[in-house]
PDB file of N, CA, C and O in Angstrom:
ATOM      1  N   MET A   1       6.789  12.771   3.897  1.00  0.00           N
ATOM      2  CA  MET A   1       6.381  11.618   3.128  1.00  0.00           C
ATOM      3  C   MET A   1       7.500  10.575   3.018  1.00  0.00           C
ATOM      4  O   MET A   1       7.234   9.387   2.841  1.00  0.00           O
ATOM      5  N   GLU A   2       8.728  11.023   3.124  1.00  0.00           N
ATOM      6  CA  GLU A   2       9.842  10.074   3.033  1.00  0.00           C
ATOM      7  C   GLU A   2       9.833   9.099   4.212  1.00  0.00           C
ATOM      8  O   GLU A   2      10.185   7.930   4.058  1.00  0.00           O
ATOM      9  N   GLU A   3       9.433   9.580   5.380  1.00  0.00           N
ATOM     10  CA  GLU A   3       9.327   8.693   6.544  1.00  0.00           C
ATOM     11  C   GLU A   3       8.238   7.643   6.319  1.00  0.00           C
ATOM     12  O   GLU A   3       8.417   6.471   6.651  1.00  0.00           O
ATOM     13  N   LEU A   4       7.106   8.073   5.750  1.00  0.00           N
ATOM     14  CA  LEU A   4       6.030   7.149   5.428  1.00  0.00           C
ATOM     15  C   LEU A   4       6.506   6.116   4.407  1.00  0.00           C
ATOM     16  O   LEU A   4       6.249   4.923   4.567  1.00  0.00           O
ATOM     17  N   ARG A   5       7.186   6.560   3.379  1.00  0.00           N
ATOM     18  CA  ARG A   5       7.710   5.670   2.339  1.00  0.00           C
ATOM     19  C   ARG A   5       8.642   4.621   2.965  1.00  0.00           C
ATOM     20  O   ARG A   5       8.551   3.435   2.648  1.00  0.00           O
ATOM     21  N   SER A   6       9.513   5.058   3.833  1.00  0.00           N
ATOM     22  CA  SER A   6      10.442   4.153   4.505  1.00  0.00           C
ATOM     23  C   SER A   6       9.697   3.155   5.400  1.00  0.00           C
ATOM     24  O   SER A   6      10.030   1.970   5.425  1.00  0.00           O
ATOM     25  N   GLN A   7       8.701   3.634   6.123  1.00  0.00           N
ATOM     26  CA  GLN A   7       7.898   2.784   7.004  1.00  0.00           C
ATOM     27  C   GLN A   7       7.167   1.720   6.187  1.00  0.00           C
ATOM     28  O   GLN A   7       7.146   0.553   6.578  1.00  0.00           O
ATOM     29  N   LEU A   8       6.570   2.103   5.066  1.00  0.00           N
ATOM     30  CA  LEU A   8       5.859   1.148   4.217  1.00  0.00           C
ATOM     31  C   LEU A   8       6.817   0.129   3.602  1.00  0.00           C
ATOM     32  O   LEU A   8       6.518  -1.063   3.547  1.00  0.00           O
ATOM     33  N   ARG A   9       7.956   0.606   3.148  1.00  0.00           N
ATOM     34  CA  ARG A   9       8.964  -0.286   2.567  1.00  0.00           C
ATOM     35  C   ARG A   9       9.390  -1.339   3.589  1.00  0.00           C
ATOM     36  O   ARG A   9       9.506  -2.518   3.256  1.00  0.00           O
ATOM     37  N   GLN A  10       9.622  -0.916   4.829  1.00  0.00           N
ATOM     38  CA  GLN A  10      10.039  -1.838   5.885  1.00  0.00           C
ATOM     39  C   GLN A  10       8.933  -2.838   6.210  1.00  0.00           C
ATOM     40  O   GLN A  10       9.206  -4.020   6.417  1.00  0.00           O
ATOM     41  N   TYR A  11       7.697  -2.371   6.255  1.00  0.00           N
ATOM     42  CA  TYR A  11       6.566  -3.268   6.535  1.00  0.00           C
ATOM     43  C   TYR A  11       6.439  -4.342   5.451  1.00  0.00           C
ATOM     44  O   TYR A  11       6.277  -5.522   5.761  1.00  0.00           O
ATOM     45  N   ILE A  12       6.512  -3.939   4.202  1.00  0.00           N
ATOM     46  CA  ILE A  12       6.418  -4.903   3.094  1.00  0.00           C
ATOM     47  C   ILE A  12       7.571  -5.899   3.173  1.00  0.00           C
ATOM     48  O   ILE A  12       7.369  -7.101   3.005  1.00  0.00           O
ATOM     49  N   LYS A  13       8.754  -5.407   3.423  1.00  0.00           N
ATOM     50  CA  LYS A  13       9.925  -6.279   3.518  1.00  0.00           C
ATOM     51  C   LYS A  13       9.773  -7.281   4.664  1.00  0.00           C
ATOM     52  O   LYS A  13       9.983  -8.480   4.475  1.00  0.00           O
ATOM     53  N   ASP A  14       9.414  -6.797   5.833  1.00  0.00           N
ATOM     54  CA  ASP A  14       9.326  -7.660   7.019  1.00  0.00           C
ATOM     55  C   ASP A  14       8.147  -8.631   6.966  1.00  0.00           C
ATOM     56  O   ASP A  14       8.255  -9.768   7.426  1.00  0.00           O
ATOM     57  N   THR A  15       7.038  -8.188   6.411  1.00  0.00           N
ATOM     58  CA  THR A  15       5.816  -8.986   6.458  1.00  0.00           C
ATOM     59  C   THR A  15       5.661  -9.926   5.273  1.00  0.00           C
ATOM     60  O   THR A  15       5.197 -11.055   5.429  1.00  0.00           O
ATOM     61  N   PHE A  16       6.049  -9.464   4.091  1.00  0.00           N
ATOM     62  CA  PHE A  16       5.755 -10.244   2.896  1.00  0.00           C
ATOM     63  C   PHE A  16       6.990 -10.792   2.182  1.00  0.00           C
ATOM     64  O   PHE A  16       6.917 -11.848   1.553  1.00  0.00           O
ATOM     65  N   LEU A  17       8.098 -10.106   2.267  1.00  0.00           N
ATOM     66  CA  LEU A  17       9.291 -10.588   1.574  1.00  0.00           C
ATOM     67  C   LEU A  17      10.112 -11.512   2.443  1.00  0.00           C
ATOM     68  O   LEU A  17      10.705 -12.466   1.941  1.00  0.00           O
ATOM     69  N   MET A  18      10.158 -11.251   3.727  1.00  0.00           N
ATOM     70  CA  MET A  18      10.819 -12.091   4.727  1.00  0.00           C
ATOM     71  C   MET A  18      12.176 -12.630   4.262  1.00  0.00           C
ATOM     72  O   MET A  18      12.486 -13.804   4.467  1.00  0.00           O
ATOM     73  N   GLY A  19      12.965 -11.785   3.648  1.00  0.00           N
ATOM     74  CA  GLY A  19      14.309 -12.173   3.246  1.00  0.00           C
ATOM     75  C   GLY A  19      14.374 -13.036   2.005  1.00  0.00           C
ATOM     76  O   GLY A  19      15.447 -13.528   1.657  1.00  0.00           O
ATOM     77  N   VAL A  20      13.246 -13.235   1.323  1.00  0.00           N
ATOM     78  CA  VAL A  20      13.205 -14.099   0.149  1.00  0.00           C
ATOM     79  C   VAL A  20      13.888 -13.450  -1.050  1.00  0.00           C
ATOM     80  O   VAL A  20      14.572 -14.125  -1.819  1.00  0.00           O
ATOM     81  N   ARG A  21      13.706 -12.159  -1.208  1.00  0.00           N
ATOM     82  CA  ARG A  21      14.278 -11.444  -2.354  1.00  0.00           C
ATOM     83  C   ARG A  21      15.667 -10.937  -1.992  1.00  0.00           C
ATOM     84  O   ARG A  21      15.864 -10.322  -0.945  1.00  0.00           O
ATOM     85  N   ALA A  22      16.618 -11.201  -2.866  1.00  0.00           N
ATOM     86  CA  ALA A  22      17.983 -10.721  -2.649  1.00  0.00           C
ATOM     87  C   ALA A  22      18.070  -9.232  -2.954  1.00  0.00           C
ATOM     88  O   ALA A  22      18.700  -8.477  -2.214  1.00  0.00           O
ATOM     89  N   GLU A  23      17.434  -8.812  -4.049  1.00  0.00           N
ATOM     90  CA  GLU A  23      17.475  -7.401  -4.434  1.00  0.00           C
ATOM     91  C   GLU A  23      16.248  -6.687  -3.868  1.00  0.00           C
ATOM     92  O   GLU A  23      15.177  -7.283  -3.749  1.00  0.00           O
ATOM     93  N   PRO A  24      16.404  -5.430  -3.524  1.00  0.00           N
ATOM     94  CA  PRO A  24      15.266  -4.692  -2.972  1.00  0.00           C
ATOM     95  C   PRO A  24      14.202  -4.459  -4.047  1.00  0.00           C
ATOM     96  O   PRO A  24      14.512  -4.381  -5.236  1.00  0.00           O
ATOM     97  N   LEU A  25      12.983  -4.352  -3.623  1.00  0.00           N
ATOM     98  CA  LEU A  25      11.865  -4.075  -4.506  1.00  0.00           C
ATOM     99  C   LEU A  25      11.810  -2.570  -4.742  1.00  0.00           C
ATOM    100  O   LEU A  25      11.804  -1.792  -3.788  1.00  0.00           O
ATOM    101  N   ALA A  26      11.770  -2.159  -5.996  1.00  0.00           N
ATOM    102  CA  ALA A  26      11.693  -0.731  -6.336  1.00  0.00           C
ATOM    103  C   ALA A  26      10.359  -0.161  -5.849  1.00  0.00           C
ATOM    104  O   ALA A  26       9.364  -0.881  -5.767  1.00  0.00           O
ATOM    105  N   ASP A  27      10.345   1.118  -5.531  1.00  0.00           N
ATOM    106  CA  ASP A  27       9.136   1.753  -5.012  1.00  0.00           C
ATOM    107  C   ASP A  27       7.995   1.757  -6.018  1.00  0.00           C
ATOM    108  O   ASP A  27       6.830   1.828  -5.625  1.00  0.00           O
ATOM    109  N   ASP A  28       8.304   1.683  -7.300  1.00  0.00           N
ATOM    110  CA  ASP A  28       7.248   1.678  -8.317  1.00  0.00           C
ATOM    111  C   ASP A  28       6.912   0.269  -8.805  1.00  0.00           C
ATOM    112  O   ASP A  28       6.090   0.112  -9.708  1.00  0.00           O
ATOM    113  N   ALA A  29       7.530  -0.746  -8.225  1.00  0.00           N
ATOM    114  CA  ALA A  29       7.297  -2.132  -8.639  1.00  0.00           C
ATOM    115  C   ALA A  29       5.935  -2.623  -8.152  1.00  0.00           C
ATOM    116  O   ALA A  29       5.560  -2.409  -7.000  1.00  0.00           O
ATOM    117  N   SER A  30       5.210  -3.278  -9.037  1.00  0.00           N
ATOM    118  CA  SER A  30       3.885  -3.804  -8.730  1.00  0.00           C
ATOM    119  C   SER A  30       3.995  -5.004  -7.787  1.00  0.00           C
ATOM    120  O   SER A  30       4.741  -5.948  -8.047  1.00  0.00           O
ATOM    121  N   PHE A  31       3.243  -4.950  -6.695  1.00  0.00           N
ATOM    122  CA  PHE A  31       3.196  -6.069  -5.774  1.00  0.00           C
ATOM    123  C   PHE A  31       2.597  -7.309  -6.455  1.00  0.00           C
ATOM    124  O   PHE A  31       3.019  -8.436  -6.195  1.00  0.00           O
ATOM    125  N   LEU A  32       1.615  -7.084  -7.323  1.00  0.00           N
ATOM    126  CA  LEU A  32       0.980  -8.204  -8.030  1.00  0.00           C
ATOM    127  C   LEU A  32       1.931  -8.832  -9.040  1.00  0.00           C
ATOM    128  O   LEU A  32       2.104 -10.051  -9.055  1.00  0.00           O
ATOM    129  N   GLU A  33       2.540  -8.021  -9.874  1.00  0.00           N
ATOM    130  CA  GLU A  33       3.431  -8.530 -10.916  1.00  0.00           C
ATOM    131  C   GLU A  33       4.637  -9.260 -10.343  1.00  0.00           C
ATOM    132  O   GLU A  33       5.128 -10.213 -10.949  1.00  0.00           O
ATOM    133  N   HIS A  34       5.115  -8.831  -9.199  1.00  0.00           N
ATOM    134  CA  HIS A  34       6.287  -9.447  -8.572  1.00  0.00           C
ATOM    135  C   HIS A  34       5.909 -10.507  -7.536  1.00  0.00           C
ATOM    136  O   HIS A  34       6.765 -11.022  -6.817  1.00  0.00           O
ATOM    137  N   HIS A  35       4.618 -10.820  -7.474  1.00  0.00           N
ATOM    138  CA  HIS A  35       4.116 -11.869  -6.581  1.00  0.00           C
ATOM    139  C   HIS A  35       4.487 -11.625  -5.119  1.00  0.00           C
ATOM    140  O   HIS A  35       4.824 -12.550  -4.380  1.00  0.00           O
ATOM    141  N   VAL A  36       4.416 -10.358  -4.726  1.00  0.00           N
ATOM    142  CA  VAL A  36       4.697  -9.984  -3.342  1.00  0.00           C
ATOM    143  C   VAL A  36       3.451 -10.180  -2.483  1.00  0.00           C
ATOM    144  O   VAL A  36       3.532 -10.685  -1.364  1.00  0.00           O
ATOM    145  N   LEU A  37       2.295  -9.775  -3.016  1.00  0.00           N
ATOM    146  CA  LEU A  37       1.037  -9.875  -2.279  1.00  0.00           C
ATOM    147  C   LEU A  37       0.011 -10.663  -3.077  1.00  0.00           C
ATOM    148  O   LEU A  37      -0.050 -10.581  -4.304  1.00  0.00           O
ATOM    149  N   ASP A  38      -0.788 -11.426  -2.350  1.00  0.00           N
ATOM    150  CA  ASP A  38      -1.959 -12.063  -2.940  1.00  0.00           C
ATOM    151  C   ASP A  38      -3.189 -11.397  -2.317  1.00  0.00           C
ATOM    152  O   ASP A  38      -3.058 -10.384  -1.631  1.00  0.00           O
ATOM    153  N   SER A  39      -4.370 -11.949  -2.547  1.00  0.00           N
ATOM    154  CA  SER A  39      -5.577 -11.300  -2.037  1.00  0.00           C
ATOM    155  C   SER A  39      -5.570 -11.183  -0.511  1.00  0.00           C
ATOM    156  O   SER A  39      -5.988 -10.162   0.034  1.00  0.00           O
ATOM    157  N   THR A  40      -5.103 -12.213   0.171  1.00  0.00           N
ATOM    158  CA  THR A  40      -5.009 -12.160   1.631  1.00  0.00           C
ATOM    159  C   THR A  40      -3.985 -11.121   2.066  1.00  0.00           C
ATOM    160  O   THR A  40      -4.195 -10.408   3.048  1.00  0.00           O
ATOM    161  N   GLY A  41      -2.887 -11.037   1.343  1.00  0.00           N
ATOM    162  CA  GLY A  41      -1.859 -10.045   1.644  1.00  0.00           C
ATOM    163  C   GLY A  41      -2.381  -8.624   1.535  1.00  0.00           C
ATOM    164  O   GLY A  41      -2.040  -7.766   2.350  1.00  0.00           O
ATOM    165  N   PHE A  42      -3.213  -8.374   0.521  1.00  0.00           N
ATOM    166  CA  PHE A  42      -3.788  -7.039   0.384  1.00  0.00           C
ATOM    167  C   PHE A  42      -4.709  -6.718   1.551  1.00  0.00           C
ATOM    168  O   PHE A  42      -4.751  -5.574   2.004  1.00  0.00           O
ATOM    169  N   LEU A  43      -5.437  -7.692   2.039  1.00  0.00           N
ATOM    170  CA  LEU A  43      -6.286  -7.457   3.218  1.00  0.00           C
ATOM    171  C   LEU A  43      -5.431  -7.147   4.445  1.00  0.00           C
ATOM    172  O   LEU A  43      -5.779  -6.272   5.237  1.00  0.00           O
ATOM    173  N   GLU A  44      -4.325  -7.855   4.603  1.00  0.00           N
ATOM    174  CA  GLU A  44      -3.401  -7.559   5.711  1.00  0.00           C
ATOM    175  C   GLU A  44      -2.828  -6.152   5.570  1.00  0.00           C
ATOM    176  O   GLU A  44      -2.723  -5.415   6.551  1.00  0.00           O
ATOM    177  N   LEU A  45      -2.457  -5.785   4.345  1.00  0.00           N
ATOM    178  CA  LEU A  45      -1.915  -4.452   4.091  1.00  0.00           C
ATOM    179  C   LEU A  45      -2.945  -3.383   4.430  1.00  0.00           C
ATOM    180  O   LEU A  45      -2.607  -2.379   5.057  1.00  0.00           O
ATOM    181  N   ILE A  46      -4.187  -3.584   4.028  1.00  0.00           N
ATOM    182  CA  ILE A  46      -5.244  -2.611   4.315  1.00  0.00           C
ATOM    183  C   ILE A  46      -5.447  -2.468   5.820  1.00  0.00           C
ATOM    184  O   ILE A  46      -5.590  -1.352   6.320  1.00  0.00           O
ATOM    185  N   ALA A  47      -5.462  -3.569   6.538  1.00  0.00           N
ATOM    186  CA  ALA A  47      -5.602  -3.509   8.001  1.00  0.00           C
ATOM    187  C   ALA A  47      -4.444  -2.728   8.610  1.00  0.00           C
ATOM    188  O   ALA A  47      -4.640  -1.928   9.525  1.00  0.00           O
ATOM    189  N   TYR A  48      -3.241  -2.962   8.100  1.00  0.00           N
ATOM    190  CA  TYR A  48      -2.065  -2.239   8.589  1.00  0.00           C
ATOM    191  C   TYR A  48      -2.201  -0.744   8.316  1.00  0.00           C
ATOM    192  O   TYR A  48      -1.927   0.072   9.195  1.00  0.00           O
ATOM    193  N   LEU A  49      -2.621  -0.380   7.108  1.00  0.00           N
ATOM    194  CA  LEU A  49      -2.773   1.041   6.758  1.00  0.00           C
ATOM    195  C   LEU A  49      -3.806   1.710   7.650  1.00  0.00           C
ATOM    196  O   LEU A  49      -3.588   2.822   8.131  1.00  0.00           O
ATOM    197  N   GLU A  50      -4.927   1.038   7.872  1.00  0.00           N
ATOM    198  CA  GLU A  50      -5.974   1.630   8.698  1.00  0.00           C
ATOM    199  C   GLU A  50      -5.512   1.814  10.141  1.00  0.00           C
ATOM    200  O   GLU A  50      -5.860   2.800  10.791  1.00  0.00           O
ATOM    201  N   GLU A  51      -4.743   0.878  10.625  1.00  0.00           N
ATOM    202  CA  GLU A  51      -4.267   0.969  12.011  1.00  0.00           C
ATOM    203  C   GLU A  51      -3.144   1.987  12.181  1.00  0.00           C
ATOM    204  O   GLU A  51      -3.191   2.805  13.100  1.00  0.00           O
ATOM    205  N   THR A  52      -2.153   1.951  11.327  1.00  0.00           N
ATOM    206  CA  THR A  52      -0.967   2.786  11.539  1.00  0.00           C
ATOM    207  C   THR A  52      -1.061   4.168  10.920  1.00  0.00           C
ATOM    208  O   THR A  52      -0.409   5.100  11.390  1.00  0.00           O
ATOM    209  N   CYS A  53      -1.859   4.315   9.877  1.00  0.00           N
ATOM    210  CA  CYS A  53      -1.947   5.606   9.180  1.00  0.00           C
ATOM    211  C   CYS A  53      -3.223   6.358   9.517  1.00  0.00           C
ATOM    212  O   CYS A  53      -3.441   7.464   9.022  1.00  0.00           O
ATOM    213  N   ALA A  54      -4.066   5.769  10.352  1.00  0.00           N
ATOM    214  CA  ALA A  54      -5.314   6.397  10.788  1.00  0.00           C
ATOM    215  C   ALA A  54      -6.180   6.817   9.604  1.00  0.00           C
ATOM    216  O   ALA A  54      -6.706   7.929   9.563  1.00  0.00           O
ATOM    217  N   ILE A  55      -6.318   5.902   8.640  1.00  0.00           N
ATOM    218  CA  ILE A  55      -7.195   6.142   7.502  1.00  0.00           C
ATOM    219  C   ILE A  55      -8.183   4.990   7.412  1.00  0.00           C
ATOM    220  O   ILE A  55      -7.971   3.931   8.002  1.00  0.00           O
ATOM    221  N   LYS A  56      -9.253   5.200   6.676  1.00  0.00           N
ATOM    222  CA  LYS A  56     -10.229   4.149   6.395  1.00  0.00           C
ATOM    223  C   LYS A  56     -10.198   3.913   4.893  1.00  0.00           C
ATOM    224  O   LYS A  56     -10.370   4.845   4.107  1.00  0.00           O
ATOM    225  N   VAL A  57      -9.978   2.663   4.497  1.00  0.00           N
ATOM    226  CA  VAL A  57      -9.949   2.299   3.090  1.00  0.00           C
ATOM    227  C   VAL A  57     -11.326   1.755   2.727  1.00  0.00           C
ATOM    228  O   VAL A  57     -11.727   0.689   3.194  1.00  0.00           O
ATOM    229  N   ALA A  58     -12.043   2.500   1.890  1.00  0.00           N
ATOM    230  CA  ALA A  58     -13.380   2.087   1.457  1.00  0.00           C
ATOM    231  C   ALA A  58     -13.267   0.966   0.429  1.00  0.00           C
ATOM    232  O   ALA A  58     -12.227   0.797  -0.207  1.00  0.00           O
ATOM    233  N   ASP A  59     -14.343   0.207   0.275  1.00  0.00           N
ATOM    234  CA  ASP A  59     -14.345  -0.906  -0.668  1.00  0.00           C
ATOM    235  C   ASP A  59     -13.963  -0.461  -2.076  1.00  0.00           C
ATOM    236  O   ASP A  59     -13.200  -1.145  -2.759  1.00  0.00           O
ATOM    237  N   ASP A  60     -14.490   0.683  -2.514  1.00  0.00           N
ATOM    238  CA  ASP A  60     -14.204   1.146  -3.879  1.00  0.00           C
ATOM    239  C   ASP A  60     -12.782   1.700  -4.028  1.00  0.00           C
ATOM    240  O   ASP A  60     -12.360   2.009  -5.142  1.00  0.00           O
ATOM    241  N   GLU A  61     -12.041   1.829  -2.929  1.00  0.00           N
ATOM    242  CA  GLU A  61     -10.650   2.287  -2.981  1.00  0.00           C
ATOM    243  C   GLU A  61      -9.662   1.121  -3.004  1.00  0.00           C
ATOM    244  O   GLU A  61      -8.455   1.326  -3.138  1.00  0.00           O
ATOM    245  N   MET A  62     -10.174  -0.096  -2.874  1.00  0.00           N
ATOM    246  CA  MET A  62      -9.324  -1.288  -2.865  1.00  0.00           C
ATOM    247  C   MET A  62      -9.007  -1.714  -4.294  1.00  0.00           C
ATOM    248  O   MET A  62      -9.428  -2.775  -4.755  1.00  0.00           O
ATOM    249  N   VAL A  63      -8.255  -0.860  -4.980  1.00  0.00           N
ATOM    250  CA  VAL A  63      -7.897  -1.086  -6.382  1.00  0.00           C
ATOM    251  C   VAL A  63      -6.380  -0.966  -6.533  1.00  0.00           C
ATOM    252  O   VAL A  63      -5.727  -0.303  -5.727  1.00  0.00           O
ATOM    253  N   PRO A  64      -5.819  -1.602  -7.558  1.00  0.00           N
ATOM    254  CA  PRO A  64      -4.363  -1.540  -7.752  1.00  0.00           C
ATOM    255  C   PRO A  64      -3.810  -0.122  -7.850  1.00  0.00           C
ATOM    256  O   PRO A  64      -2.689   0.140  -7.415  1.00  0.00           O
ATOM    257  N   GLU A  65      -4.585   0.785  -8.413  1.00  0.00           N
ATOM    258  CA  GLU A  65      -4.112   2.167  -8.542  1.00  0.00           C
ATOM    259  C   GLU A  65      -3.757   2.779  -7.185  1.00  0.00           C
ATOM    260  O   GLU A  65      -2.929   3.687  -7.113  1.00  0.00           O
ATOM    261  N   ASN A  66      -4.373   2.289  -6.123  1.00  0.00           N
ATOM    262  CA  ASN A  66      -4.116   2.805  -4.777  1.00  0.00           C
ATOM    263  C   ASN A  66      -3.162   1.949  -3.954  1.00  0.00           C
ATOM    264  O   ASN A  66      -2.502   2.466  -3.053  1.00  0.00           O
ATOM    265  N   LEU A  67      -3.075   0.657  -4.240  1.00  0.00           N
ATOM    266  CA  LEU A  67      -2.435  -0.268  -3.302  1.00  0.00           C
ATOM    267  C   LEU A  67      -1.337  -1.151  -3.884  1.00  0.00           C
ATOM    268  O   LEU A  67      -0.810  -1.997  -3.162  1.00  0.00           O
ATOM    269  N   ASP A  68      -0.966  -0.995  -5.152  1.00  0.00           N
ATOM    270  CA  ASP A  68      -0.120  -1.986  -5.803  1.00  0.00           C
ATOM    271  C   ASP A  68       1.373  -1.693  -5.815  1.00  0.00           C
ATOM    272  O   ASP A  68       2.128  -2.434  -6.444  1.00  0.00           O
ATOM    273  N   SER A  69       1.819  -0.654  -5.151  1.00  0.00           N
ATOM    274  CA  SER A  69       3.257  -0.372  -5.047  1.00  0.00           C
ATOM    275  C   SER A  69       3.470   0.601  -3.890  1.00  0.00           C
ATOM    276  O   SER A  69       2.523   1.189  -3.369  1.00  0.00           O
ATOM    277  N   ILE A  70       4.707   0.754  -3.511  1.00  0.00           N
ATOM    278  CA  ILE A  70       5.031   1.749  -2.471  1.00  0.00           C
ATOM    279  C   ILE A  70       4.621   3.135  -2.945  1.00  0.00           C
ATOM    280  O   ILE A  70       4.014   3.898  -2.193  1.00  0.00           O
ATOM    281  N   ASP A  71       4.952   3.463  -4.196  1.00  0.00           N
ATOM    282  CA  ASP A  71       4.588   4.781  -4.740  1.00  0.00           C
ATOM    283  C   ASP A  71       3.081   5.013  -4.701  1.00  0.00           C
ATOM    284  O   ASP A  71       2.629   6.083  -4.296  1.00  0.00           O
ATOM    285  N   SER A  72       2.298   4.012  -5.121  1.00  0.00           N
ATOM    286  CA  SER A  72       0.845   4.193  -5.129  1.00  0.00           C
ATOM    287  C   SER A  72       0.300   4.296  -3.705  1.00  0.00           C
ATOM    288  O   SER A  72      -0.647   5.044  -3.462  1.00  0.00           O
ATOM    289  N   LEU A  73       0.877   3.564  -2.772  1.00  0.00           N
ATOM    290  CA  LEU A  73       0.454   3.661  -1.369  1.00  0.00           C
ATOM    291  C   LEU A  73       0.714   5.050  -0.804  1.00  0.00           C
ATOM    292  O   LEU A  73      -0.151   5.626  -0.145  1.00  0.00           O
ATOM    293  N   VAL A  74       1.891   5.583  -1.057  1.00  0.00           N
ATOM    294  CA  VAL A  74       2.240   6.917  -0.545  1.00  0.00           C
ATOM    295  C   VAL A  74       1.287   7.969  -1.110  1.00  0.00           C
ATOM    296  O   VAL A  74       0.804   8.833  -0.379  1.00  0.00           O
ATOM    297  N   ALA A  75       1.022   7.892  -2.408  1.00  0.00           N
ATOM    298  CA  ALA A  75       0.104   8.850  -3.036  1.00  0.00           C
ATOM    299  C   ALA A  75      -1.310   8.696  -2.474  1.00  0.00           C
ATOM    300  O   ALA A  75      -1.973   9.693  -2.186  1.00  0.00           O
ATOM    301  N   PHE A  76      -1.767   7.474  -2.320  1.00  0.00           N
ATOM    302  CA  PHE A  76      -3.101   7.207  -1.799  1.00  0.00           C
ATOM    303  C   PHE A  76      -3.246   7.734  -0.369  1.00  0.00           C
ATOM    304  O   PHE A  76      -4.223   8.413  -0.054  1.00  0.00           O
ATOM    305  N   ILE A  77      -2.301   7.430   0.474  1.00  0.00           N
ATOM    306  CA  ILE A  77      -2.356   7.898   1.865  1.00  0.00           C
ATOM    307  C   ILE A  77      -2.314   9.419   1.910  1.00  0.00           C
ATOM    308  O   ILE A  77      -3.021  10.034   2.708  1.00  0.00           O
ATOM    309  N   GLY A  78      -1.493  10.030   1.062  1.00  0.00           N
ATOM    310  CA  GLY A  78      -1.449  11.486   0.993  1.00  0.00           C
ATOM    311  C   GLY A  78      -2.804  12.089   0.638  1.00  0.00           C
ATOM    312  O   GLY A  78      -3.227  13.083   1.229  1.00  0.00           O
ATOM    313  N   ARG A  79      -3.481  11.476  -0.334  1.00  0.00           N
ATOM    314  CA  ARG A  79      -4.821  11.950  -0.726  1.00  0.00           C
ATOM    315  C   ARG A  79      -5.824  11.759   0.411  1.00  0.00           C
ATOM    316  O   ARG A  79      -6.648  12.636   0.668  1.00  0.00           O
ATOM    317  N   LYS A  80      -5.754  10.617   1.087  1.00  0.00           N
ATOM    318  CA  LYS A  80      -6.679  10.352   2.185  1.00  0.00           C
ATOM    319  C   LYS A  80      -6.472  11.337   3.334  1.00  0.00           C
ATOM    320  O   LYS A  80      -7.436  11.822   3.926  1.00  0.00           O
ATOM    321  N   ARG A  81      -5.250  11.620   3.633  1.00  0.00           N
ATOM    322  CA  ARG A  81      -4.965  12.552   4.742  1.00  0.00           C
ATOM    323  C   ARG A  81      -5.346  13.976   4.388  1.00  0.00           C
ATOM    324  O   ARG A  81      -5.706  14.753   5.272  1.00  0.00           O
ATOM    325  N   ALA A  82      -5.275  14.338   3.112  1.00  0.00           N
ATOM    326  CA  ALA A  82      -5.620  15.689   2.687  1.00  0.00           C
ATOM    327  C   ALA A  82      -7.130  15.916   2.642  1.00  0.00           C
ATOM    328  O   ALA A  82      -7.595  17.054   2.704  1.00  0.00           O
ATOM    329  N   ALA A  83      -7.888  14.828   2.532  1.00  0.00           N
ATOM    330  CA  ALA A  83      -9.345  14.944   2.416  1.00  0.00           C
ATOM    331  C   ALA A  83     -10.003  15.314   3.728  1.00  0.00           C
ATOM    332  O   ALA A  83     -11.225  15.449   3.789  1.00  0.00           O
TER     333      ALA A  83
END
């Protein structure tokens, strides 16, 4: 899971932060609260997850509890892979 966490952190940094933030974003930091992702960003993130993690994100799973931080993403992907 640490490799997944690192991969997600790098994707968020490269795609959405683009060197704008001087300090790193904590793994439990909310993407919404820190203005990292907007609605379009979440759609890009979902497409990335489906492509790279070989999971399908259902409409009812597109909630902050699953997608709003690195920690929530790792937990969500873990649950999807275990199912």
